C-alpha positions as CSV (number, residue, x, y, z in Angstrom):
1,M,-14.3,-91.3,112.2
2,W,-17.3,-93.5,111.8
3,L,-19.5,-90.7,113.2
4,V,-18.3,-88.2,110.5
5,D,-18.9,-90.8,107.7
6,K,-22.4,-91.4,109.1
7,M,-23.2,-87.7,109.1
8,R,-22.0,-87.3,105.5
9,S,-24.2,-90.2,104.4
10,K,-27.2,-88.6,106.2
11,I,-26.5,-85.2,104.5
12,R,-26.2,-86.8,101.1
13,S,-29.5,-88.7,101.6
14,F,-31.2,-85.5,102.7
15,L,-30.0,-83.5,99.8
16,Q,-30.6,-86.4,97.4
17,I,-27.1,-86.3,96.0
18,E,-26.3,-89.1,93.6
19,N,-22.8,-90.0,92.2
20,N,-22.3,-89.7,88.5
21,Q,-22.6,-93.0,86.6
22,S,-19.6,-93.9,84.4
23,N,-20.2,-93.7,80.7
24,N,-19.6,-96.7,78.5
25,I,-17.8,-95.6,75.3
26,T,-17.6,-98.1,72.4
27,L,-15.2,-97.4,69.5
28,N,-15.3,-99.5,66.3
29,N,-11.9,-100.0,64.7
30,L,-12.4,-99.6,61.0
31,T,-8.9,-101.0,60.3
32,D,-6.5,-103.4,62.1
33,Y,-2.7,-103.4,62.1
34,E,-2.4,-105.3,58.8
35,T,-4.8,-103.0,57.0
36,D,-2.9,-99.9,58.3
37,C,0.3,-101.4,57.0
38,Y,-1.3,-102.0,53.6
39,I,-2.6,-98.4,53.4
40,N,0.9,-97.1,54.3
41,R,2.5,-99.3,51.7
42,V,0.1,-98.1,49.0
43,W,1.0,-94.5,49.9
44,S,4.7,-95.4,49.5
45,W,4.2,-96.8,46.0
46,G,3.2,-93.4,44.7
47,D,0.8,-95.0,42.2
48,K,-2.4,-92.8,42.1
49,A,-4.4,-95.6,40.5
50,A,-3.7,-97.9,43.4
51,I,-4.4,-95.1,45.9
52,E,-7.8,-94.4,44.4
53,Q,-8.7,-98.1,44.2
54,L,-7.8,-98.5,47.9
55,F,-9.9,-95.7,49.2
56,K,-12.9,-96.5,47.0
57,Q,-12.9,-100.0,48.5
58,I,-12.8,-98.9,52.1
59,Q,-15.0,-95.8,51.8
60,T,-18.2,-97.7,52.7
61,Q,-16.9,-98.3,56.2
62,S,-16.9,-94.7,57.3
63,D,-18.4,-91.4,56.2
64,S,-15.1,-89.6,57.0
65,I,-13.3,-91.9,54.5
66,R,-16.1,-91.6,52.0
67,L,-15.6,-87.8,51.9
68,N,-11.8,-88.0,51.4
69,F,-10.4,-86.7,48.1
70,W,-9.2,-90.0,46.9
71,A,-12.5,-91.8,47.8
72,A,-14.8,-89.2,46.4
73,T,-16.3,-89.5,42.9
74,P,-16.6,-86.0,41.4
75,S,-19.7,-85.1,39.4
76,M,-17.5,-83.3,36.9
77,G,-14.4,-84.6,35.3
78,I,-11.3,-83.8,37.3
79,V,-7.8,-85.3,37.1
80,K,-6.7,-86.5,40.5
81,R,-2.9,-86.0,40.9
82,H,-0.6,-87.5,43.4
83,T,2.5,-85.6,44.5
84,G,4.5,-88.7,45.4
85,L,5.6,-87.1,48.7
86,P,5.3,-90.3,50.9
87,G,7.6,-92.2,48.6
88,I,10.1,-89.3,48.5
89,M,10.1,-89.1,52.3
90,L,10.7,-92.8,52.6
91,N,13.5,-93.1,50.2
92,T,15.3,-89.9,51.4
93,L,15.3,-91.0,55.1
94,T,16.5,-94.5,54.2
95,D,19.3,-93.2,52.0
96,I,20.4,-90.7,54.7
97,I,20.7,-93.5,57.3
98,I,22.3,-96.2,55.2
99,S,24.8,-93.9,53.6
100,D,26.1,-93.0,57.0
101,M,26.6,-96.6,58.2
102,N,30.2,-97.7,58.6
103,D,31.5,-101.3,58.4
104,I,30.3,-103.8,60.9
105,T,33.2,-105.2,62.9
106,V,33.4,-108.1,65.3
107,E,36.0,-109.6,67.6
108,P,39.2,-110.6,65.7
109,E,38.8,-114.3,66.2
110,R,35.4,-114.2,64.5
111,Q,36.1,-111.5,61.9
112,N,37.0,-114.0,59.2
113,D,33.7,-115.9,59.7
114,W,31.8,-112.7,59.4
115,N,33.7,-111.6,56.3
116,E,32.9,-114.9,54.6
117,M,29.2,-114.6,55.5
118,C,29.2,-111.1,54.0
119,K,30.6,-112.4,50.7
120,T,27.5,-114.6,50.3
121,M,25.0,-111.8,50.8
122,D,24.6,-108.0,50.5
123,I,24.2,-107.1,54.1
124,E,23.9,-103.4,53.4
125,E,21.0,-104.0,51.0
126,I,19.3,-106.3,53.5
127,I,19.5,-103.6,56.2
128,S,18.4,-100.9,53.7
129,E,15.3,-103.0,52.9
130,A,14.7,-103.5,56.6
131,V,14.8,-99.8,57.4
132,R,12.5,-99.0,54.5
133,D,10.0,-101.7,55.5
134,V,10.0,-100.6,59.2
135,F,9.3,-97.0,58.1
136,V,6.3,-98.2,56.3
137,S,4.9,-101.0,58.5
138,G,6.2,-99.8,61.9
139,D,8.1,-103.0,62.7
140,G,9.4,-106.3,61.3
141,A,11.9,-109.0,62.0
142,F,15.1,-110.5,60.6
143,R,14.7,-114.2,59.9
144,V,17.8,-116.4,60.1
145,S,17.6,-119.8,58.4
146,I,19.9,-122.6,57.4
147,D,19.7,-124.4,54.1
148,E,22.9,-126.0,53.0
149,N,21.5,-126.6,49.5
150,I,21.5,-122.9,49.0
151,N,24.3,-121.6,51.2
152,K,26.8,-123.2,53.6
153,Y,26.4,-120.1,55.8
154,P,23.2,-118.9,57.5
155,I,20.7,-117.0,55.3
156,V,19.1,-113.8,56.6
157,D,16.1,-111.9,55.2
158,F,13.7,-109.3,56.5
159,I,10.0,-109.8,56.9
160,P,7.8,-106.7,57.2
161,G,5.4,-106.2,60.1
162,E,2.2,-107.1,58.2
163,N,3.6,-110.7,57.9
164,V,4.9,-111.0,61.5
165,E,3.3,-111.6,64.9
166,Y,4.9,-111.4,68.3
167,K,4.0,-113.4,71.4
168,Y,4.9,-111.6,74.6
169,V,5.3,-113.1,78.1
170,K,5.6,-110.5,80.9
171,G,6.7,-107.9,78.4
172,Q,9.4,-110.1,76.7
173,I,9.1,-111.5,73.2
174,R,9.1,-115.3,73.5
175,E,8.0,-116.2,69.9
176,I,8.1,-114.5,66.6
177,I,5.7,-115.9,64.0
178,F,6.3,-115.4,60.3
179,K,3.1,-115.7,58.2
180,E,2.8,-116.5,54.5
181,Y,-0.1,-117.4,52.2
182,V,0.5,-120.3,49.8
183,S,-1.9,-121.3,47.0
184,H,-2.2,-124.9,45.8
185,R,-4.8,-126.4,43.5
186,G,-7.1,-123.4,43.8
187,K,-7.0,-123.3,47.6
188,R,-5.2,-120.8,49.7
189,Y,-3.3,-122.1,52.8
190,H,-1.8,-120.2,55.7
191,L,1.8,-121.1,56.4
192,Q,3.3,-120.2,59.8
193,E,7.0,-120.4,60.9
194,V,7.2,-120.1,64.7
195,Y,10.6,-119.0,65.9
196,G,11.2,-119.6,69.6
197,Y,14.1,-120.1,71.9
198,G,15.6,-123.4,70.9
199,Y,13.1,-124.4,68.2
200,I,11.6,-123.5,64.8
201,R,8.1,-124.9,64.2
202,T,6.5,-124.9,60.8
203,E,2.7,-125.2,60.6
204,L,0.2,-125.2,57.7
205,Y,-3.5,-124.2,58.1
206,D,-6.5,-124.5,55.9
207,D,-8.6,-121.6,57.3
208,D,-8.4,-122.4,61.1
209,N,-7.7,-126.2,60.6
210,K,-4.2,-127.4,60.9
211,V,-3.2,-129.7,58.1
212,S,-0.1,-131.7,57.2
213,L,2.9,-130.0,55.5
214,K,2.8,-132.8,52.9
215,T,-0.5,-131.2,51.5
216,I,1.7,-128.9,49.5
217,P,4.5,-130.7,47.5
218,A,7.0,-127.8,48.1
219,Y,6.9,-128.5,51.8
220,K,6.7,-132.3,52.0
221,S,10.3,-132.6,53.0
222,T,10.2,-129.8,55.5
223,A,10.5,-130.9,59.1
224,P,7.6,-129.9,61.3
225,E,10.0,-128.9,64.1
226,I,13.7,-128.2,64.4
227,T,15.4,-127.9,67.9
228,F,18.7,-126.5,68.9
229,D,20.3,-124.7,71.9
230,N,17.4,-123.2,73.9
231,S,19.4,-120.0,74.5
232,V,19.1,-119.0,70.9
233,I,16.2,-117.6,68.9
234,M,16.9,-117.2,65.2
235,A,14.8,-114.1,64.7
236,V,15.5,-110.5,65.6
237,P,12.7,-107.9,65.8
238,L,13.3,-104.3,64.6
239,I,11.2,-101.4,65.9
240,F,12.0,-97.7,65.6
241,F,8.9,-96.0,67.1
242,K,6.4,-97.5,69.6
243,S,2.8,-97.6,68.6
244,L,0.2,-96.1,71.1
245,R,-2.7,-97.9,69.3
246,Y,-1.3,-101.4,69.0
247,K,0.5,-102.6,72.1
248,G,3.8,-104.3,71.4
249,R,4.0,-103.1,67.8
250,G,5.8,-100.3,66.1
251,K,4.6,-97.1,64.5
252,S,5.0,-96.1,60.8
253,I,6.3,-92.7,59.8
254,F,3.1,-92.4,57.9
255,S,0.9,-93.0,61.0
256,G,-1.7,-90.3,61.3
257,K,-0.7,-88.7,58.0
258,T,-3.4,-90.1,55.7
259,D,-5.6,-87.0,56.0
260,S,-2.6,-84.8,55.4
261,F,-1.5,-86.7,52.3
262,D,-5.0,-86.6,51.0
263,S,-5.3,-82.8,51.6
264,L,-2.0,-82.2,49.8
265,D,-3.0,-84.2,46.8
266,E,-6.4,-82.3,46.7
267,A,-4.7,-78.9,46.9
268,W,-2.3,-79.8,44.1
269,S,-5.0,-81.3,41.9
270,Q,-7.2,-78.2,42.3
271,W,-4.3,-75.9,41.5
272,M,-3.5,-77.8,38.3
273,E,-7.1,-78.0,37.4
274,A,-7.4,-74.3,37.7
275,L,-4.4,-73.8,35.4
276,R,-5.9,-76.1,32.9
277,K,-9.3,-74.3,32.9
278,G,-7.5,-70.9,33.0
279,R,-5.7,-71.2,29.7
280,T,-5.8,-68.3,27.3
281,K,-8.9,-68.4,25.1
282,E,-8.6,-67.1,21.6
283,Y,-11.7,-65.9,19.7
284,I,-11.4,-65.6,16.0
285,P,-14.1,-64.2,13.7
286,D,-15.1,-66.6,10.9
287,M,-13.6,-64.4,8.2
288,L,-10.2,-64.5,10.0
289,I,-10.0,-68.2,10.5
290,P,-6.9,-69.8,8.9
291,R,-7.9,-71.6,5.7
292,N,-6.3,-74.2,3.5
293,P,-4.8,-72.3,0.5
294,D,-5.8,-75.1,-1.9
295,T,-9.4,-75.8,-0.9
296,G,-10.3,-72.7,1.1
297,E,-11.7,-74.9,3.8
298,P,-11.1,-73.7,7.4
299,I,-8.1,-75.4,9.1
300,K,-9.3,-77.4,12.1
301,P,-7.8,-76.2,15.4
302,N,-5.5,-78.5,17.4
303,D,-4.4,-78.4,21.0
304,F,-0.8,-77.6,20.3
305,D,-0.2,-74.7,17.9
306,N,-3.6,-73.8,16.4
307,S,-6.2,-73.7,19.2
308,F,-9.0,-71.1,18.9
309,I,-12.7,-70.6,19.2
310,A,-14.6,-69.6,16.1
311,I,-17.2,-66.8,16.3
312,G,-19.4,-65.1,13.8
313,D,-18.4,-62.0,11.9
314,D,-19.4,-58.6,13.2
315,R,-21.5,-57.1,10.3
316,S,-22.8,-54.0,12.1
317,E,-22.2,-50.5,10.7
318,K,-19.3,-49.9,13.0
319,G,-18.4,-53.5,13.4
320,E,-14.7,-54.5,13.7
321,N,-13.6,-58.0,13.2
322,K,-10.5,-58.7,15.2
323,I,-9.0,-61.6,17.2
324,Q,-9.8,-61.4,20.9
325,R,-7.9,-63.1,23.7
326,E,-9.0,-63.7,27.3
327,Q,-6.8,-64.8,30.2
328,P,-8.7,-65.7,33.4
329,A,-7.2,-64.5,36.7
330,I,-5.8,-67.5,38.7
331,P,-5.3,-66.9,42.4
332,H,-1.8,-68.4,42.5
333,E,-0.9,-67.0,46.0
334,S,-4.0,-68.6,47.5
335,Y,-3.3,-72.0,46.0
336,L,0.4,-71.7,47.0
337,S,-0.5,-70.9,50.6
338,T,-2.9,-73.9,50.8
339,Y,-0.3,-76.1,49.3
340,I,2.5,-75.0,51.7
341,T,0.2,-75.5,54.7
342,A,-0.8,-79.0,53.6
343,L,2.9,-79.8,52.9
344,D,3.9,-78.7,56.4
345,Q,1.3,-81.0,57.9
346,C,2.7,-83.9,56.0
347,L,6.3,-83.3,57.1
348,Q,5.7,-82.4,60.7
349,G,7.6,-84.6,63.2
350,V,9.2,-86.7,60.4
351,I,11.6,-84.8,58.1
352,S,12.7,-81.3,57.5
353,P,11.7,-79.5,54.2
354,S,15.3,-78.6,53.5
355,T,16.2,-82.3,53.5
356,L,13.9,-82.9,50.6
357,G,15.4,-79.9,48.7
358,I,12.6,-77.6,49.5
359,D,13.9,-74.0,49.7
360,V,13.3,-72.4,53.1
361,K,15.1,-69.1,52.7
362,K,18.7,-69.8,51.8
363,L,21.2,-69.1,54.5
364,D,25.0,-69.6,54.2
365,N,25.5,-69.9,57.9
366,A,26.4,-73.5,58.8
367,E,24.6,-73.3,62.1
368,A,21.5,-72.1,60.4
369,Q,21.7,-74.9,57.9
370,R,22.0,-77.4,60.8
371,E,19.0,-75.8,62.5
372,K,16.9,-76.4,59.4
373,E,17.7,-80.1,59.6
374,K,16.6,-80.5,63.2
375,T,13.6,-82.6,62.6
376,T,15.5,-84.9,60.2
377,L,18.2,-85.2,62.9
378,Y,15.7,-86.3,65.6
379,T,14.3,-89.0,63.3
380,R,17.7,-90.2,62.2
381,N,19.1,-90.3,65.7
382,K,16.1,-92.4,66.9
383,V,16.6,-94.9,64.0
384,V,20.4,-95.0,64.5
385,V,20.0,-95.8,68.2
386,A,17.6,-98.7,67.4
387,L,20.0,-100.1,64.7
388,Q,23.0,-99.9,67.0
389,K,21.0,-102.1,69.5
390,T,19.5,-104.5,67.0
391,L,22.3,-105.1,64.4
392,P,24.8,-106.5,67.0
393,V,22.1,-108.9,68.1
394,L,21.5,-109.9,64.5
395,V,25.3,-110.5,63.9
396,N,25.5,-112.6,67.1
397,T,22.5,-114.6,66.0
398,M,24.0,-115.3,62.6
399,L,27.3,-116.4,64.1
400,K,25.5,-118.6,66.6
401,A,23.5,-120.2,63.8
402,Y,26.8,-121.0,62.1
403,D,28.2,-122.4,65.3
404,I,25.1,-124.7,65.6
405,L,25.6,-125.8,62.0
406,T,29.3,-126.6,62.5
407,N,28.8,-128.1,66.0
408,Q,30.9,-125.4,67.7
409,P,30.5,-123.9,71.2
410,I,28.1,-121.0,71.3
411,G,28.9,-117.7,72.9
412,D,28.3,-114.0,72.6
413,I,30.8,-111.7,70.9
414,N,31.3,-108.0,70.8
415,V,30.0,-106.3,67.7
416,D,30.6,-102.7,66.7
417,V,28.2,-100.8,64.5
418,S,29.1,-97.2,64.0
419,F,27.5,-94.4,62.0
420,G,29.0,-91.2,60.6
421,E,27.8,-87.7,61.4
422,Y,24.9,-86.2,59.4
423,A,24.6,-82.5,58.6
424,N,27.9,-81.9,60.2
425,P,29.2,-78.3,60.1
426,S,31.8,-77.5,57.5
427,F,35.5,-78.5,58.1
428,E,36.4,-74.8,58.3
429,S,33.8,-74.2,61.1
430,Q,35.1,-77.3,63.0
431,V,38.7,-76.1,62.8
432,E,37.7,-72.7,64.1
433,T,35.8,-74.2,67.0
434,V,38.4,-76.8,67.9
435,S,41.2,-74.2,67.7
436,K,39.4,-71.9,70.2
437,A,38.9,-74.8,72.6
438,K,42.6,-75.9,72.3
439,S,44.0,-72.3,72.7
440,G,41.7,-71.8,75.7
441,G,43.3,-74.7,77.5
442,I,40.2,-76.8,77.8
443,M,41.1,-79.4,75.1
444,S,44.2,-81.6,74.7
445,I,45.9,-82.3,71.3
446,E,44.5,-85.9,71.4
447,A,40.9,-84.7,72.0
448,A,41.3,-82.0,69.3
449,V,42.4,-84.4,66.6
450,D,39.7,-86.9,67.6
451,E,37.0,-84.3,67.5
452,L,38.2,-82.9,64.2
453,Y,38.5,-86.1,62.2
454,G,36.0,-88.4,64.1
455,A,35.3,-91.7,62.4
456,S,36.7,-90.5,59.1
457,K,40.3,-91.5,60.1
458,E,41.6,-94.7,61.8
459,D,42.9,-94.6,65.4
460,E,46.4,-95.4,64.2
461,W,46.5,-92.5,61.8
462,K,45.1,-90.1,64.5
463,A,47.9,-91.3,66.9
464,E,50.5,-90.6,64.3
465,E,49.0,-87.2,63.7
466,V,49.1,-86.3,67.4
467,A,52.8,-87.3,67.4
468,R,53.6,-85.2,64.4
469,I,51.8,-82.1,65.9
470,K,53.7,-82.5,69.1
471,E,57.0,-82.8,67.3
472,E,56.3,-79.7,65.2
473,Q,55.4,-77.8,68.4
474,G,58.6,-79.0,70.2
475,I,56.7,-81.1,72.7
476,A,59.0,-84.0,73.5
477,T,58.0,-87.1,75.5
478,I,60.9,-88.0,77.8
479,E,61.0,-91.3,79.6
480,E,61.1,-91.1,83.3
481,P,64.7,-91.8,84.7
482,Y,65.0,-95.3,86.1
483,I,66.4,-95.8,89.6
484,N,67.3,-99.3,90.7
485,T,66.1,-99.7,94.2
486,T,66.5,-103.4,94.7
487,A,67.8,-104.4,98.1
488,E,71.1,-106.1,97.0
489,D,72.3,-102.8,95.4
490,F,72.0,-101.0,98.7
491,K,74.2,-103.3,100.9
492,I,76.6,-101.3,103.0
493,G,79.2,-102.9,105.2
494,A,79.4,-102.1,108.9
495,A,83.0,-101.0,108.5
496,E,81.9,-98.3,106.0
497,I,79.5,-96.6,108.4
């Protein structure tokens, strides 16, 4: 083998063959995770003044940003319009998910504790805020805290991703850091709450220098560190989609959509500007201009009911003074095509147009309606799966915090978080499908009732419904005859044999 390698080396040397050198590629990140979160949040606000200010401030960092519609400064006056699509997408997806969430149930022995906790907070609103923030920021974390001056039960709130950091050890989250900026006497301090397994540590920083919590009067009574059972961490992260750019972080539904939103607003603004400039123009000779009957002075035109352009009288031999109107041709089809294309780019991979009420050829077929909702279904299912994994952990953490507060044993409990069906076929369609399966002998009565009513009816009601159906169909359940086979009942005397 060494002889072959030696020959190859000689041939390469003779032919002067050189291996390609690897190229060093350097990419400069114009934004970091927090900046991306802020850009996404400004999109979600739907405020065109805020959007324009944002892009004008970051335009100097890149020519590609400088040439964007919202960053550009037009030489001629043009009204920049925002469609509000990002905010509509955000609110619609959040409402779809939260409206389908059923009650959170726990084990019977802890149900009363959970019910009492829910009376002191609006858990549905907290989850709704969390879903909305994760859609915007990409991730975030529930923070569970104890303050008996406010509530005798644990308090939970959600902190969006731009104010949260995670510390990973071998792929596992070991610490969750909640960040907050606090101003005092003209100075800005950085407050960190470090949530780890068995401890909560509060730190205050002036730039990069750690200072005492007593520097700010509001935190002078705050303990620098609180310890408890080291099997509990009183923070629960929430992530729907994994980010490819930022390892260990989540991805927003607006990720990669900045150019698409910018193009949609540009197409809409150009269309409306064309309509404004393409208004009907009315030319009136001076002698035909409306005049004040008292003074004879020409009535000044206004933008509402008396708009015209005055021209001189035609005094030629065959002149004819008459009112002339001009209506410029506006290429509506071209603008509409551009708008639809830009709209499709904004919605791709996130939400279906029909979910937003956008007409995509009306079809009465239930299956066709469900097909039009496919993208929304994919997004919703991904979110529902994440919530069904995270919410039980959150409920367990809250109950464990209550156990720590009341000095009770700590243990995991079973938590059930269920969601209803979205874009389900009509009840008539379900009845037809289930009936065919039942008559075909591939579905029992119990399975048919469960499939037909799903989570809309309780298990007890469905069991009673199955019994009623069997009774109507003459299907009776007969107990198996009982035969006593104990040894003493089978004693037979020798004389009887």
